[in-house]
N, C-alpha and C positions, 0 to 999 in steps of 0.2 A: 178264637173259637171256630171261625169258618175254616181256617187251615186244618185245625185238629179234626173237625167233622169230615173234611175231605179225606184226611188220612184214614179215618174209620171206613169210609167208602172204599178206599184203595185196598184196605185189608181184605175185602171181599174177593178181590182179584188176585190175591197173593197165592202163590204156589206153596211157599213155605210159611204156614200159618204161625208157627212158633217164632220164627225170625220176625215176621210181621207184627206179632203182638209185642215183642221186645222193642221194636222201633216205635210202636204206638205208645208204649210206656214212656220212652225217652222224649217223645214229642209232647206228652202230657205234663211232664215235670215242670216246664216253664210256667204253666197255669197255676200249679200248686205253689211254686216259689213266689210268683207275683202276689198271690193271696197271702202268703206268709210274710213277705216284705211289707205289704200294706198293714197287716194286723200287728206286726212286731213293733212298729214305731207309733207311739202315742203322743210324743212331743219332741221338741228339739233336743232335749237331754238324751233321750233314747238314741236319736240319730248320731249325736256326737260320740256316745259310748260305743256304738257299733263301729264307727269310723276308726276310732283309736285302737280298739282291739284288733280289728282286721288289718290295720296298718302294721301293728306289731307282728302279727302272724306272717305277713308278707316279708318283712325284714328277716325274720327267723328262717323262713323257707329259703330265701335267697342265700343265706349263710350256709345252711346244712344240706340242702338238696338242690341248690341252684348252681349258677356259674362259678361262684367263689369256692364252693366246696369241691367242684370238679378239678380245680387247679391247686388250691392251697390245702384242702382236706380230702384228698382222693380216697383214703381208706374209709373215712366216714361216708363219703358220697357213694362209694361202691357198696358199703354195708347196708345203708339205708335203702338204696334204690334197687339193688340187684340180689341182695341176700335176705330181704325182709318179706319175700313172697308177695311183692306188689303192694305193700302197705302204703307207700308214698307215691305221689305223682312225680313224673320225671320229664325232663327235656321239653318236648313239644307241648304236652299237656300242662306243664308248669308255666311255660311261656304264654300259653293261652289264658291260663289263670291270671297271670300278671297283666296281660292285655285287658282283660275284663275288669280288673280292679285297680288299674294304674291311676284312675281318677281319684282314688281315696286320698293318697298323700297330697295331691294337688288341692283337693278340697280343704284338707286340714290346714295347708299353708295359707289359703285365702282367708280362712276363718281366724287363725291365730297369728299369722305373719311371723312364724318361728322358722328359722333356717333348718331346724332339725327335720322338718317335713320335706323340704327340698332335698336334703341329704338322703332321706328315705327313698324318694322318687329316683334319685340318681343311683342309689344302691341297687334298686330293683331293675332299673334299666341296664346297668352294667352286668347284672346276672344274666340277662337275656343275650347281651352282646358277647359275654365270655363263653356262653354255650353255643354261640353262632346259630341262633334260631331266626331265620329270615322272616317267617310268618309272625313271630312274636314282635320283632322290631317294627314291622309294618303296622301291626295292630296297635302298638303303643303310640306310634306316630299319629295314626288316625284318631285314636282315643283322645290324645292330648290336644290335637288341633281342633276337634269338634268341641271339646270341653271349654277351651279358652274362647272359642268363637261365640258360644252361648253366653259366657260371662261378660266378655268385653266387646262383643259385636264387631264392628268394622275396625276398631282399634287393635283387634287381635291379629289382623292380617299380616303385618310385618313380623310378628313373633311366629306365626304359622310358617311363613316363608323361611325363616331362620331354622326352624325345627325340621322342615322338609329337606333343606340343604344339608343339615347335619346328618340326617338319616341316610341320604344318598352318599354323602362323604364316607360314612361308616362302611357302606357296602364296597366302595372302591379303595379305601385306605386301610381298612383292617384286613390283614392277609387272610385270616380264616374265613371271613365273609366273602371276600373276592374269589377265593378258591372254590367255595361252595356254590357261589352264585353263577359262575361262568364255566362252560366246558373247556374253552380255550382261553387261558389267562391272558395271552398276548393280544387277543382280539377283544378283550373285555370292554375296552373303551369305545368300540365301534357300535354305536347305538343304531345307526341307520346304514342300510346296505342297498345300493341301487335305488335310492330315493324312497325306500319304504322302511318301516320299523322292523329291525332284525331281531327275531326272538329265537333263532336257531341255536344261538350260543348260550342261551339260558339253561342252566342245569335244573332239570325237573325230577331227577331221581326216579325215573320210570313212571311218574304220574300220568303223563300223556297217553301211554299205552293203555293203562287201566281205564282212563276216562273215555278214550275213543272206543275201546272194546265194549264197555258197558253202555255207552250211548247208542252204538250201532245195534246192540242186542236188545236193549230194553226201552230206549226212548224213541228211536226212529220208527219202529213198527207201530207205536201208539203215542204220538207226540202230545196229544191233548190230555189224555188221562193217565199215561204211563202204563207200566206193566204190572203194578201191584206192590204193596208195601213189603219191603224186606227182600224182594227177589234179587236185586242187584247186590245186596250185602252178602247174601249166601253164595251167590255165584262167584264173587270176588274171593271169598274165603276158600272156595273149592278149587279155583283155577289160577291163583297168583301166589307167588312167594310172599309178597306184601299183602297181608290179609284184609286191608282196609282201603277204601276208594281214595281217601285223601282229598276229597272235595264234597262237602255236604250239599252243595248246589247241584253237582252232577248226580248225586244220590237222590235228591228230591226230584229232579227232572226224570230220572229213570223210573222211580217208584210211583210218583204222583203226577207226572207230566207238566205241561204248561199251566194247567189250572192250579196245581199245587204251588209252583214257584211264584205265580202271579199273586196268589193269596198271601204267601209269606212276604212278598215284596210290599203288598198293600198294607199289611200290618205295620211294617217299618215306616212306610209313608205316612200313615195316620198318626203313628207315634211322634214323628218329626213335627207334623202340623200341631199336634196337641202341646208338645213341649214349646214350640215356637210361640204359639198363641199365649199360653199361660205365663211364660217368662217375660213376654213383652207387656202384657196388659195387667198382670197381677204383680204389684210392686211389693214383693215379699222375698227376703233373702233365702228362706227355707225352700221355696218353690224354685228360685233361680239356681241354687246349688244342686238340689236333687234332680232338677231337669237337666242341668249340664252333665251331671254324673250319669244319668240314664242314657242320654244321647252318646256320650263318650264311650260308655261301656258297650252300647249297641254297635257302634261303628268298629270298635276294636275287635269285638267278638265276631261280628258278621264278616269282617275282612278275613279273619282266621278261618272261617268256615269255607272260604273259597279254596284253601290249600291244605286243610287239615281235617281231622275227624272230630270236630268239636261236639257234634251231637252224640257221637259214640261214647265219649266220656263227659256226658252232659252235666253231671253234678260237680265236675272239676272246673267247668268254664261256661257251658251253655246257659245255665240258669241265672247267672249273676246279672245280666242286663235286665231280666224280668224282676229280680229282687229290687233293683233300683227304680224300675218303672212303678212297682208297687209302692215304694217309698214316696216317689214323686206324686202319685195319685193321692196318697194320704196327706201329703203336704198341701195339695190343692184343696182337699176336703176340709182340713183343719183351718185353712185360711177363710174359706167360705163360711164355716161355722162361726169363726171369730167375727166376721162381718155381720152375721145374723144376730149374734149376741150384742154387738155394739148398737145395732138399730133398735133392738128391743129395749135397751137401756135408755 
């Protein structure tokens, strides 16, 4: 709420009020979906039904509009994505969708211990790999790591290390990822140069120019409060071939300044503390699983925000962590209500 109210203040400084209002709507959607997530789940049966149906949707998406369709069903892929008038999400937005929801098949496996859900997770992961979406792979890696850390605590560390190694290996061993990741393929294994981390060989697809230009024009003149909601968005549309900034954090800095980015960071910090406290001290499986899902979805989505336009297609990805946070808060309230009823009896 504090971040949203600051965005309302930033709207007053906006030159393009229409674009500013559009951004304000996008920033308000998480609040709506948190409320919807909280009120949609009244018991564990509702929770399981939501997970199963969403998992099925993810598997279908991976088949028809994801990486598998792009290779084995190209005619279907092209028809649905490029001849349907934008009816379906594609490529980066789909990968961010998967990053935000990848915790669902993992949760179903922990509940039922059926291999079909591990196969679902593998299927969805392969879709992102086949489409060569670097942001999606990183988001899935972080979502999975944080999810199992909440569930298994310190016992999860060896598994997290294995998953990180596999993710890095994918970048170096899968030719399409390696080609997309590095400018000079022959120097791709040179991580350090002259004793410092060498990022010059990382392929940014023009993002750095957009970031530096926007930061110089909108952030540096007013670093504390920014230049006004929506100004950087409209400027990018008017002055670059790529019409989006491809970093929500750069956009937040430009529009709302350090105050905006700090408030957004504080929200995530408080969420982590709340999940950590409740999953440790409340011995309830519903709280544990919903908390792990909320944290995993947050980390997967918030990672994607660093390199993509997650806020711009908010209903495809940005809102899902907030749905899971709403479910988690409902699980906590249901647990407390159950304790009260037990004491009354």
